[in-house]
Steps between C-alpha positions, in 0.01 A plus 500: 500500500509483878285698740587558864233629734688475827354177636709531816303803622346432837152644444218316326243780525591864550304749710274589202409138435712450188705189439773429249296214353341732244837622373629144483190388309530788253869431436424129461243589232763699312759227539260232370418719203864561413600137534184357349392741228732793434844340501704786350388812690669813370554813705358705212156339538511430873228758570265307271562173681448671836175658377370161394584345838338797676187434296506130593564571869226762528246263343612172657165449677297545180366221287678445167215638289485826700879537481484447122229768470721742695799425279303551179341816639842638594631446148214690340624797297867401535732365236844351553737525207811290460643817350324825415373542143706720273428866569374450857691525824 
């Protein structure tokens, strides 16, 4: 997987104060996850991988315990089936 941000662009900060460093950091987080943890990433489940990296990025300044509490709280009332039980869809 290769990401290209357009490093050759001449601006470092645009008129609103945004840089491309944030985008590069976010894509680096995804790339490290794919190479380090989730080796075979399927297109079918790509939205799930992206959701997990969004969660990590949004909470990158939190301590581990607080991030864990958020993850457990977000899973409350949800159930992920490998396949749906017979009779349910």
